[in-house]
Structures are given as structure tokens and as C-alpha cells.
N, C-alpha and C positions, 0 to 999 in steps of 0.2 A: 548453499543452504543444504543442510543435511536432510535425509528423508524424514527423520523424526520431527524436526522443526517444521518442515513443509506440511506434514500431516497435522501437526498441532495448529498451524496457521489455517489450514483448509477446514478444520473442524470447529473453529471458533464461531461463536454466535455473531449475528449482524449487530446486535446492540453493543457489543464490546466486551470481550472476555478479559477480565482484569487479572494481572499478575502483580507482583510487588513492584516491578519497575516498568512495565509496559502494558498496553492493551491492544486488542485487535479490533479494527473497524472496517466496515465496507463502504465503498464509495464508487463514484463514476469519474473516469478520466474526462476532464472538461477542456483541457488544452494540452497540446503537445508542441513544444518549441524545439524541433529537431536540431536547428542550428546552434542552440544553446545547451542541448542535452538535458532539457528540463521538461517535465510534464507535471500538471497540476491535477490533483484528485479532490473532488468535493465529497466529503463524508455525509452520511445520512443525517447527522446533526448539524450540518452546515459548515463545519470546519473544513479548511483547505490545507492539503499536505502536498509537498513537493517530492517527486521522484526524479532521480538523475540516471545517467548511463551506468553509474556504479551501484545503484540500488540492487541488493541481492534478491534473487527470486524471480525477476522478470527480465525479459529481453527488451531493452528500450526500443529497438527497431520494430518490435511487434505491437507497441502501444498505439492505440487509436482512440480518438474522441468517442465517447459513448460507451466504451468498454467498462465492465464492472471489475473492480479489483478489491482485494482484501489486503490491508496494510497493518503491520505491527508497528506501533508508535511508542517510543520511549516517553514516559511521563515528563521527564526533565527535558525541557526545550521543545516538546512535541516533535522530536526527530524521528523520521521513518527509519526503522531498522531493517525491514524487508517487506516485500510485496509479492502478491500472487494474483495472476489473472483468474477470474472466476467465470468469465463469459468469453 
């Protein structure tokens, strides 16, 4: 992730900063399945998103249940484009 996009992700509002193709939401890591390389994030609106070892912006090894993250989500298919730990 470039420093510019990291700054944009970090500065977005919790309610969801909308662009034409994606939005940024905050949520909590509710499950980390290390053996599968998958973590689930529950957003403030109740939506659940998946992070993988390949998700840009976060080190999968550093993810723990209860951590707060900010994720950029593509509107099409609700796919996570990148994530950032905020706690």
C-alpha cells in the first residue's frame, strides 16, 4: 500500500467514506483462523468481511480477536481491497 493510500484509509470516517467504487468502514476482528489464513471482521453496521494473508495493509500474523481495523471495501461483491490496524 502506498503512503498516500494508507493516509487516505487512516483518515476516513467510521461511518464509511464513499468513493465511486469503494468505501471505508471500521470494524472489530471477531475471528482469526490462522490455519486457513482467514480472519473475519464485523463492521459497525453488522456486516462481516474477510481478511486473508494476502490482504494489503495488515500483517496477518499480527491480527488478534478484539482488534479494531479499518477496511476499504469494493462496492462490487463487498470485496476487501486493503485493511489497516487502528488499535
